N, C-alpha and C positions, 0 to 999 in steps of 0.2 A: 277598258283598262283592266290589267291584271294586277291584283292587289294582294299584298302579304300583310298579315296581322301579327304583330309582335306583342304578346301579352294577351292571353285568352281568358280574361276574367270577365267581370260584369259588363264592362264597356266593350271589350273585344267581341264577346259573343252577341251583344245587342247590335253592334255594327254588322256582324255577319248575318243575323236574322233580318235586319232591315234591308240589307243589300239583296237578299233572296226575295223579299216581298216586292221590292221595287225594280228588280232586275237591273240595278244600277251598275254593277261591275261583277267580275269573277274573283272570288277568293281562291287563290291557288296554293298559298303556303300559310301555315300557322306555326308560330313558335311560342312555346310556353314551358316554364321550368317544371310544371307538373309532368312527371315521366310516364304517366299511365294514360295511353291513348284511349283505352276503353272508358276511362273516367271523363276525358275531354268530350268524347262522343255522347256520353250520357248527359253531361251538363248542357250540351247543345240541344239534345233531344227534349229534355225536361227542365222546365224553369218554374219555380214557385210563384214568381211574380207575373210572368207573361204567358204561362201555359206551355203546351207542347209545341215543338217545332213542327212545321207543316210537312216535313219529310221524314222518312224512316232512316235513321243514321246507323251506320256500322263503322267498324274500325279494324285495322290490323296494326302491326308493329310500327308502321311508317306513315299511315294514312288515316284520314277520316273520309267516309264515303257515304253518298246518298244520291239517288236519282241518276246514276251513271257518272256522277262526278267523283273524282278522287283528289283530295286535298293533301298535299305532302305536309308532314308534321315533324318539327324539330324541337329539341329541348335544350337550347343553348342559353346560358346566362347573359351573354353579350349579344346585342342585336346585330352587331357586325359580323358575328361568327356564323350567321345563317347565310347559305349560298343563294341569296335572292336572285342574283343575275343568272344562275343556272336555270331558273324557271321563268325567265323573261318578265320579272316583276316590274311594273311601272311605278307603283306607289307602295311604300311601306307605311302602315298605320302603327305607330309606336304607342300602344295603349297599356304598357306594363305599369306606367307610373313611376318607374325606377329612375332616379336621377342619373345614375351612371350610364344608362342607355342614352339619355339625352346628351350627356357630355360626349359620349363616344360618337354620336352622329355629328355633333358640332365640330369635332376634331378630325373627322374622316375627310379624305379628299374625294374619293369616288368609289361607290360600291355597286355601280351599275344600275341604279334606279333613278327615275326622273325626279321624284320628290319624296320627302318624308312628311307625314302629318303626325304631330306629337300632341297627344291629349294631355290636358291638365298642366301644360307648360306655361310659365310666366317669365321666362328667362330672356336675357339679351341674346341676340344672335339668331332668333327665330322670328318669323313674321306672323303676328297674331291676325287671324281672320275671324271677324265676328259678323255673321250675316245680319243684314239690316243696318249695318254701320259702315263697314269698309271693305267688303268683298271686291269692290271695283279696283282696289289698290294692288291686287295680285299681278305680279309680273313674272312669268315663267322663267325667264333667263336670270332673274335676280333672286328669286325666292325659292330655293331648293327645300328649305326646312320651314314648314308652316306649323303654327300652333292653333289648335281649336279652342284655346283658352279654357275656362272652367264653367260649369253649369250655372253657377250663380251670376257670373259676369255676362254670359251670352243672353241671359234673361233680362238683366238690368240695362245693358248698354243700348239696345234698340229703343227703350223707353226714354233714356237720357237724350238720345239723338233727337227724338221727336219733340221733347220738351225744349231743348236748346234751339231747335229750328223755329219754334213758334214763340219763344219767350227767352228768359235767361235764368238759369238756376243760380241762386245766391248761396245756398247751403242747405243742409238737411241731414237726415238720418235714415239708414237702411237697417232693418231687422229681418233676418232670415230664419226660417225654421227648416232644418235640414234633417232628413232621415239618417238613421245610423248607417255606418259604413263597416266593411268587413274587418277592418283592423281593430274595431272596438271589442270590448270584452263583455261576456255574459255575466261574469263575476268580477269584483274589484281586482285590479292588478296593474302592472305597468302598461303605459300606452306606447305601443311599439310603432315606430314610423314605418310607413309603407314605401315611401319614396327613397328612404335611406335605411335599408335593412340593417338591423343591429342597433340602431339609435333608439333612444327613449325620448318621447316628446317631453318638453319641459313643463307644459301645462298638464299637470298630473290628473286633473279632473277628467280628462278624456279617457283615462284608464279605469274609471269607475264603471260600475255595472250600467250597461246601456238599456237594460230592461226596466221599464216603469219609472224612468227618471228623465228629467230635463237637465241637460248639461250645457251651461253657458260657455261660450268660447269665442275667440276672435274669428274673423273671416277675412279672406283675401279678395273678396268680391270687388271692393273699390280699388285696391291696389292693382288688380289685374285690369280693371277698366282704364286705369291710367295709361296703359299701353296704346289705347285707341282714342282716349280723351285726355291728353296731357293736362295735368293740373286738377283733374276732378277729385283726386284724393285730398286736396287742400280745401275742398268745399263740402264733401260728404264724409260722414263717419258711418262705420258699419259694425254690427254686432250680430251674433248668431246664437241660436239654441240647437244643439243636437237633440232630436226628439225620438221617442221610442216607436217609430213606425219604419216600415221597410222601404218605402218608395214615395215619391212626389213631395217636392218642396213647396213652401209658400213664403211670401215676403211682404213686408209692409214698408213702403217708401213714403217718407214725409219730407217735403221740400218747400223751401221758401222761394217764390218766384219774384223776379224784379218787377214785372208788370202784373196788372190784375188778370186773373184767369177767368175766361168765359168757359164754364164747365161743359156746356152743350157743344160748343165749337171744338173743344179739346177732344171730347169723345168722338166727334165726327172725324177728326183728324186721325185718331187711332183706327177707326173703321175704314177710312180711306186707304190707309197703308195696308191693312189686311186684304182689301179688295184688289189691290194692284201689285202686291209683292210677288216675286218669282218663286221664292222659296217660302216654306211655311214658318215664318219667324214669329209673327204676332197673331194671336187670336183674341177676340173680345167676347165676353159673355155677361149675362145678367141672370143666368140660371142659378137656383139655390143648390149648388153642388158641394160635395166634400172631396177630400183629397183622393179617395179611392176612385172617384169618377174621372180623374185625369190620368189614370194609369194607361200607358200606351199612346198618349197624345203626342204627336210628333212636333208640335210647335215649340219654339224656344221659350215662349212666355204666353200665358193666357191671363189677360187682365180682367179681373172680376169687378165690373163697374157698379155692382150693388154697393160697393164701398168707396167708390171714387167721390171724394168730397173736397170742398174748398171752404176754408174758414178765413175770415178777415180779408177776403178778396184775393189774397196772395199765398196763403198756406194751403198746399195741395197734398192730399193723401191718396195713395194708390195701393191696392192689394192685388197681388197676382200669384199665379201658380205655375209650376213647371215640373214635368217628369224628369228628374235629375239624371236618369239613365237613358230613357228612350228618346226624349226630346233632344238631349245633348248629342247622343249618338247619331240622330237623324241629321244634325248639322255636319257631322264628320262625313257621312255619306254624301251630303250635298257638296262638301268640299271636293270630294273625288269627282263629282259631276262638273263642278266649276273648273277644275284643273283639266279634265278631259276635253272640255269645250275649246281649250286653247291649242289642242293637238289635232283637231279634226280638219 
């Protein structure tokens, strides 16, 4: 597959790096509003979180180059203003996070590509695909626009599916601890929206200094899961802290089950899924690790069974981790693989 990336930020570059590691597809076009190609090449080459790119990157006015590859670069605000079809692009990954780009894609008739994959989208009119839950529902002729959902939801949803298959969730609470994001401030100020440039978030606390503070906030993890588990938002409530670290999220899920929980059998079920899954969705661990140890792990979710507990036979607690950039981006790469399998 020939792939174009629209929005060359944290997620766009992670997708590019993973595709090179796995040889999953060819990135042939990049579009980003940053007008400095030298800077785009620099940011691909050097990354504070994930280290140096495995290739020596160069650039000119219109390209990023490495290892004999030449990737065409554009700087359009609107995703549809990029001539994707001139480069025989099969799939465009819309990773800018800008709502106007999603709306433009939904309103377009045909721009010459087979599919769009939209990151962080939870809107009607796109087909959410969450690996370990509903990837089998993809129908190429019907689903031109796919959503890779959000990192919090792709980690939670495979767990919910396993719990529901073996028991029934009556209700519960999810608390996530999410690293800071690029739109946050070093010093107090307005919290500027990323998805809708120019807007100010109404939850002003997000504009406070992200350094050395815990910022309580709402999270859309459960609402996004509603797209693949209709009604789950009426049973589960979610809450989040934005924490002063750069990468790797953690979460605590506490649920009441309808039937008694056999802890040993439940853990065996999680391990069985890990052993038989096609894509790296679930991992299990009991190692005494910290968040930094999960940097660059490509799983959607790593369940830390040191803390898997049952109280009063039906109250279950799970603690899990996920690299909110690398793990999430790995599933986007898997989505390209899934799509390509339908065209072979």
